[in-house]
LUMLUM-830310 format. One record per residue: x negated, y negated, z of N, C-alpha, C in turn; residue in one letter. Coordinates in nm, 4 decimals. Example, Ala and Ser with C-alpha at 12.3 -4.5 7.8 and 13.67 -1.06 7.14 Angstrom:
2
      n.x      n.y      n.z     ca.x     ca.y     ca.z      c.x      c.y      c.z aa
  -1.3190   0.5690   0.7800  -1.2300   0.4500   0.7800  -1.3200   0.3300   0.7800  a
  -1.2850   0.2250   0.7080  -1.3670   0.1060   0.7140  -1.2900  -0.0030   0.7870  s
***
This chain:
132
      n.x      n.y      n.z     ca.x     ca.y     ca.z      c.x      c.y      c.z aa
 -10.9822  -9.9973  11.5747 -11.0232  -9.9287  11.4554 -11.0407  -9.7879  11.4965  m
 -11.0206  -9.6923  11.4257 -11.0237  -9.5510  11.4623 -11.1763  -9.5261  11.4487  v
 -11.2163  -9.4325  11.5474 -11.3560  -9.4036  11.5557 -11.4334  -9.3507  11.4450  a
 -11.3586  -9.2561  11.3661 -11.4419  -9.2256  11.2407 -11.4554  -9.3394  11.1389  y
 -11.3665  -9.4413  11.1421 -11.3815  -9.5271  11.0425 -11.4894  -9.6388  11.1012  q
 -11.4917  -9.6642  11.2341 -11.5833  -9.7251  11.3001 -11.7336  -9.6798  11.2732  q
 -11.7465  -9.5510  11.2713 -11.8806  -9.4797  11.2484 -11.9194  -9.4985  11.1000  l
 -11.8158  -9.4945  11.0207 -11.8530  -9.5037  10.8728 -11.8764  -9.6498  10.8292  f
 -11.7945  -9.7453  10.8730 -11.7967  -9.8763  10.8101 -11.8915  -9.9789  10.8894  l
 -11.9131  -9.9574  11.0226 -11.9792 -10.0634  11.0842 -12.0849 -10.0081  11.1919  y
 -12.1801 -10.0794  11.1839 -12.2893 -10.0577  11.2973 -12.2571 -10.1634  11.4156  n
 -12.1901 -10.1101  11.5017 -12.1626 -10.2063  11.6185 -12.2679 -10.2071  11.7105  v
 -12.3120 -10.3406  11.7534 -12.3916 -10.3671  11.8541 -12.3729 -10.4987  11.9339  g
 -12.2989 -10.5046  12.0316 -12.2749 -10.6143  12.1231 -12.1933 -10.7089  12.0159  g
 -12.2215 -10.8365  12.0189 -12.1383 -10.9335  11.9383 -12.1893 -10.9226  11.7825  d
 -12.2928 -10.8482  11.7587 -12.3276 -10.8280  11.6139 -12.2782 -10.7281  11.5492  d
 -12.1878 -10.7601  11.4576 -12.1379 -10.6551  11.3689 -12.1707 -10.6556  11.2383  m
 -12.2610 -10.5486  11.1918 -12.3147 -10.5554  11.0501 -12.2228 -10.4770  10.9593  k
 -12.2048 -10.4984  10.8518 -12.1297 -10.4174  10.7435 -12.2298 -10.3023  10.7048  e
 -12.1436 -10.1944  10.6703 -12.2208 -10.0782  10.6433 -12.2780 -10.1005  10.4945  n
 -12.3892 -10.0236  10.4820 -12.4647 -10.0437  10.3569 -12.3701  -9.9851  10.2307  i
 -12.2910  -9.9008  10.2505 -12.2169  -9.8525  10.1343 -12.1213  -9.9707  10.0897  l
 -12.0621 -10.0352  10.1655 -11.9817 -10.1530  10.1311 -12.0729 -10.2531  10.0592  i
 -12.1845 -10.2977  10.1219 -12.2817 -10.3750  10.0474 -12.3160 -10.3477   9.9206  d
 -12.3520 -10.2178   9.9094 -12.4015 -10.1628   9.7795 -12.2980 -10.1636   9.6834  k
 -12.1792 -10.1163   9.7218 -12.0743 -10.1228   9.6254 -12.0186 -10.2606   9.5743  s
 -12.0377 -10.3542   9.6558 -12.0214 -10.5086   9.6120 -12.1100 -10.5392   9.5086  i
 -12.2347 -10.5205   9.5518 -12.3655 -10.5472   9.4645 -12.3439 -10.4821   9.3290  e
 -12.3086 -10.3658   9.3307 -12.2841 -10.2827   9.2200 -12.1808 -10.3425   9.1316  f
 -12.0563 -10.3636   9.1947 -11.9534 -10.4188   9.1325 -11.9882 -10.5442   9.0481  g
 -12.0489 -10.6316   9.1172 -12.1120 -10.7663   9.0551 -12.1895 -10.7433   8.9354  a
 -12.2643 -10.6315   8.9412 -12.3682 -10.5949   8.8184 -12.2673 -10.5537   8.7177  r
 -12.1738 -10.4727   8.7354 -12.0780 -10.4170   8.6478 -11.9994 -10.5373   8.5845  i
 -11.9576 -10.6481   8.6525 -11.8835 -10.7709   8.6013 -11.9819 -10.8297   8.4992  v
 -12.1197 -10.8524   8.5409 -12.2197 -10.9138   8.4610 -12.2431 -10.8241   8.3380  k
 -12.2354 -10.6959   8.3455 -12.2464 -10.6042   8.2303 -12.1339 -10.6104   8.1413  l
 -12.0174 -10.6289   8.1910 -11.8925 -10.6513   8.1052 -11.9188 -10.7781   8.0121  h
 -11.9548 -10.8728   8.0901 -11.9588 -10.9993   8.0260 -12.0642 -10.9985   7.9101  n
 -12.1835 -10.9359   7.9320 -12.2930 -10.9187   7.8340 -12.2282 -10.8447   7.7101  y
 -12.1731 -10.7332   7.7535 -12.1124 -10.6467   7.6440 -12.0195 -10.7259   7.5540  l
 -11.9161 -10.8050   7.6073 -11.8274 -10.8650   7.5225 -11.9006 -10.9755   7.4408  v
 -11.9832 -11.0373   7.5127 -12.0699 -11.1613   7.4319 -12.1649 -11.1027   7.3245  k
 -12.2334 -11.0085   7.3523 -12.3260 -10.9657   7.2614 -12.3080 -10.8507   7.1734  t
 -12.2193 -10.7604   7.2166 -12.1897 -10.6421   7.1354 -12.0472 -10.6399   7.0756  k
 -11.9658 -10.7532   7.1158 -11.8194 -10.7441   7.0780 -11.7583 -10.6054   7.0958  h
 -11.8007 -10.5547   7.2123 -11.7551 -10.4255   7.2775 -11.6516 -10.4396   7.3619  e
 -11.5185 -10.4392   7.3418 -11.4026 -10.4606   7.4321 -11.3669 -10.3426   7.5062  a
 -11.3258 -10.2339   7.4348 -11.2849 -10.1049   7.4816 -11.3628 -10.0571   7.6033  v
 -11.4879 -10.0190   7.5641 -11.5669  -9.9750   7.6589 -11.6037 -10.0590   7.7846  l
 -11.6326 -10.1788   7.7476 -11.6754 -10.2828   7.8592 -11.5418 -10.3081   7.9469  s
 -11.4079 -10.2912   7.9094 -11.3098 -10.3036   7.9939 -11.2900 -10.1874   8.0824  n
 -11.3155 -10.0581   8.0111 -11.3085  -9.9359   8.0863 -11.4162  -9.9243   8.2071  q
 -11.5412  -9.9794   8.1800 -11.6438  -9.9570   8.2843 -11.6256 -10.0779   8.3962  i
 -11.5624 -10.1803   8.3440 -11.5297 -10.2908   8.4390 -11.4217 -10.2343   8.5408  l
 -11.3183 -10.1663   8.4787 -11.2249 -10.1049   8.5802 -11.2814 -10.0111   8.6735  r
 -11.3446  -9.9098   8.6149 -11.4000  -9.8148   8.6988 -11.5103  -9.8567   8.8017  n
 -11.6177  -9.9344   8.7412 -11.7253  -9.9798   8.8328 -11.6771 -10.0884   8.9494  g
 -11.5826 -10.1480   8.9233 -11.5385 -10.2449   9.0443 -11.4215 -10.1696   9.1287  t
 -11.3619 -10.0647   9.0764 -11.2676  -9.9762   9.1555 -11.3522  -9.9037   9.2689  s
 -11.4671  -9.8821   9.2454 -11.5543  -9.8062   9.3391 -11.5550  -9.8737   9.4871  i
 -11.5796  -9.9993   9.4879 -11.6037 -10.0909   9.6111 -11.4464 -10.1180   9.6594  g
 -11.3601 -10.1265   9.5732 -11.2209 -10.1545   9.6277 -11.1777 -10.0446   9.7048  a
 -11.1874  -9.9257   9.6524 -11.1490  -9.8116   9.7353 -11.2181  -9.7778   9.8456  n
 -11.3509  -9.8174   9.8578 -11.4348  -9.8088   9.9716 -11.3831  -9.8987  10.0812  i
 -11.3654 -10.0302  10.0394 -11.3139 -10.1306  10.1196 -11.1728 -10.0923  10.1734  n
 -11.0667 -10.0248  10.0814 -10.9398  -9.9961  10.1262 -10.9494  -9.8755  10.2188  e
 -11.0536  -9.8058  10.2183 -11.0612  -9.6906  10.3188 -11.0699  -9.7261  10.4575  a
 -11.1192  -9.8348  10.4900 -11.1267  -9.8825  10.6281 -10.9945  -9.9086  10.7014  q
 -10.8887  -9.9151  10.5993 -10.7542  -9.9481  10.6605 -10.6657  -9.8242  10.6409  y
 -10.7124  -9.7068  10.6215 -10.6501  -9.5893  10.6182 -10.5615  -9.5590  10.7391  g
 -10.4583  -9.4959  10.7232 -10.3452  -9.4727  10.8329 -10.3942  -9.3670  10.9072  n
 -10.4860  -9.2643  10.8546 -10.5337  -9.1409  10.9198 -10.6598  -9.1160  10.8692  s
 -10.7188  -9.0043  10.9174 -10.8518  -8.9578  10.8749 -10.8260  -8.8897  10.7267  k
 -10.7141  -8.8377  10.7091 -10.6947  -8.7804  10.5631 -10.6826  -8.8954  10.4678  a
 -10.6114  -9.0094  10.5051 -10.6199  -9.1174  10.4126 -10.7494  -9.1854  10.3990  d
 -10.8158  -9.1720  10.4859 -10.9432  -9.2367  10.4836 -11.0361  -9.1485  10.3966  f
 -11.0377  -9.0312  10.4050 -11.1110  -8.9393  10.3246 -11.0550  -8.9456  10.1714  i
 -10.9267  -8.9534  10.1725 -10.8708  -8.9542  10.0288 -10.9235  -9.0786   9.9441  a
 -10.9335  -9.2027  10.0246 -10.9722  -9.3098   9.9591 -11.1195  -9.3105   9.9062  k
 -11.1819  -9.2325   9.9959 -11.3375  -9.2039   9.9657 -11.3584  -9.1095   9.8410  l
 -11.2691  -9.0217   9.8293 -11.2575  -8.9419   9.7183 -11.2152  -9.0175   9.5991  h
 -11.1398  -9.0984   9.6127 -11.1117  -9.1879   9.4908 -11.2255  -9.2645   9.4497  i
 -11.2937  -9.3357   9.5344 -11.4127  -9.4006   9.4992 -11.5218  -9.3021   9.4434  a
 -11.5260  -9.1976   9.4906 -11.6208  -9.0847   9.4348 -11.5990  -9.0533   9.2910  l
 -11.4563  -9.0411   9.2593 -11.4287  -9.0021   9.1212 -11.4345  -9.1199   9.0291  k
 -11.4250  -9.2372   9.0691 -11.4522  -9.3654   8.9963 -11.6036  -9.3869   8.9742  e
 -11.6816  -9.3321   9.0878 -11.8191  -9.3368   9.0475 -11.8678  -9.2333   8.9563  t
 -11.8156  -9.1176   8.9467 -11.8418  -9.0235   8.8513 -11.8144  -9.0900   8.7026  a
 -11.6945  -9.1359   8.7016 -11.6591  -9.1881   8.5740 -11.7497  -9.3057   8.5126  e
 -11.7773  -9.4014   8.6146 -11.8699  -9.4976   8.5831 -11.9973  -9.4480   8.5199  t
 -12.0465  -9.3377   8.6045 -12.1755  -9.2758   8.5602 -12.1553  -9.2149   8.4102  e
 -12.0380  -9.1690   8.3727 -12.0105  -9.1221   8.2446 -12.0266  -9.2350   8.1392  y
 -11.9529  -9.3418   8.1628 -11.9323  -9.4584   8.0780 -12.0683  -9.5175   8.0497  w
 -12.1622  -9.5074   8.1593 -12.2988  -9.5860   8.1514 -12.3776  -9.4969   8.0559  l
 -12.3644  -9.3557   8.0653 -12.4347  -9.2700   7.9660 -12.3858  -9.2907   7.8236  h
 -12.2509  -9.3026   7.8028 -12.1921  -9.3358   7.6814 -12.2517  -9.4615   7.6233  i
 -12.2470  -9.5727   7.7032 -12.2977  -9.7172   7.6501 -12.4582  -9.6881   7.6166  l
 -12.5230  -9.6127   7.6867 -12.6576  -9.5890   7.6613 -12.6908  -9.5108   7.5134  e
 -12.6074  -9.4191   7.5141 -12.6369  -9.3173   7.3901 -12.5856  -9.3855   7.2626  k
 -12.4912  -9.4879   7.2772 -12.4342  -9.5601   7.1736 -12.5155  -9.6857   7.1294  s
 -12.6176  -9.7088   7.2074 -12.7039  -9.8227   7.1939 -12.6416  -9.9503   7.2063  d
 -12.5312  -9.9458   7.3019 -12.4731 -10.0792   7.3535 -12.5444 -10.1292   7.4744  c
 -12.6359 -10.0435   7.5299 -12.6932 -10.0808   7.6572 -12.8376 -10.0067   7.6351  l
 -12.9508 -10.1026   7.6641 -13.0812 -10.0544   7.6519 -13.1113  -9.9620   7.7670  d
 -13.2018  -9.8639   7.7571 -13.2455  -9.7506   7.8402 -13.2795  -9.8167   7.9792  s
 -13.3614  -9.9160   7.9875 -13.3996  -9.9685   8.1153 -13.2712 -10.0190   8.2000  n
 -13.1822 -10.0948   8.1411 -13.0759 -10.1465   8.2029 -12.9770 -10.0235   8.2571  m
 -12.9673  -9.9254   8.1461 -12.8877  -9.8113   8.1941 -12.9463  -9.7362   8.3035  a
 -13.0797  -9.7189   8.3066 -13.1291  -9.6536   8.4223 -13.1182  -9.7065   8.5476  k
 -13.1402  -9.8637   8.5432 -13.1104  -9.9346   8.6691 -12.9748  -9.9165   8.7169  s
 -12.8745  -9.9342   8.6440 -12.7392  -9.9197   8.6825 -12.7127  -9.7736   8.7250  l
 -12.7489  -9.6722   8.6479 -12.7270  -9.5364   8.6946 -12.7949  -9.4992   8.8262  l
 -12.9207  -9.5495   8.8540 -12.9925  -9.5365   8.9824 -12.8997  -9.5832   9.0951  t
 -12.8343  -9.7031   9.0826 -12.7485  -9.7661   9.1710 -12.6175  -9.6780   9.1847  d
 -12.5584  -9.6512   9.0737 -12.4359  -9.5540   9.0807 -12.4575  -9.4400   9.1617  c
 -12.5614  -9.3661   9.1252 -12.5930  -9.2339   9.1854 -12.6205  -9.2499   9.3261  l
 -12.6955  -9.3639   9.3664 -12.7066  -9.3892   9.5217 -12.5741  -9.4001   9.5930  e
 -12.4853  -9.4617   9.5326 -12.3495  -9.4935   9.5915 -12.2841  -9.3490   9.5941  i
 -12.2921  -9.2754   9.4902 -12.2365  -9.1446   9.4866 -12.2859  -9.0397   9.6021  k
 -12.4153  -9.0596   9.6057 -12.4858  -8.9743   9.7253 -12.4451  -9.0232   9.8701  r
 -12.4230  -9.1416   9.8651 -12.3846  -9.1930  10.0078 -12.2208  -9.1598  10.0287  i
 -12.1502  -9.1723   9.9256 -12.0118  -9.1357   9.9432 -11.9831  -8.9867   9.9776  l
 -12.0559  -8.8882   9.9138 -12.0507  -8.7516   9.9339 -12.1078  -8.7276  10.0780  i
 -12.2042  -8.7895  10.1137 -12.2489  -8.7737  10.2617 -12.1454  -8.8291  10.3578  s
 -12.0710  -8.9442  10.3253 -11.9759  -8.9948  10.4148 -11.8637  -8.9112  10.4042  s
 -11.8170  -8.8536  10.3079 -11.7038  -8.7692  10.3056 -11.7253  -8.6392  10.3787  i
 -11.8389  -8.5948  10.3763 -11.8730  -8.4665  10.4432 -11.8788  -8.4845  10.6007  n
 -11.9455  -8.6228  10.6380 -11.9425  -8.6531  10.7909 -11.8067  -8.6717  10.8292  t
 -11.7047  -8.7427  10.7539 -11.5733  -8.7701  10.7991 -11.4894  -8.6353  10.8188  a
 -11.5352  -8.5497  10.7182 -11.4458  -8.4070  10.7280 -11.5026  -8.3326  10.8546  k
 -11.6307  -8.3658  10.8824 -11.6731  -8.2809  10.9948 -11.6365  -8.3321  11.1427  g
 -11.6058  -8.4661  11.1462 -11.5664  -8.5234  11.2690 -11.4072  -8.4889  11.2951  n
***
């Protein structure tokens, strides 16, 4: 594994290899987005927005995971940028769902908090990768 990917994705210590917090958070967030999609479809009969946030919210983790298999540092950074763009779009859809009363304020705030945390970690990771 390329050194910059190793620093980003894994905390290596002997035989113990722990996945990076960003991967864990993106998987947890993606699972929450799937649950949100199911909730919206069942309770609000909202198909268009729920499908859109499902695509964007789950794409974040998929791109973060794909970054670890980048062919180069530039490819690695590009995948993280795609994840960052998906995060920004997910943030937008969460605001729309809240403002349109499809999502209550507490749930929106909770999801937005997680989304913004992933966004901050991605920005930091991109900056670190560019600096190495």
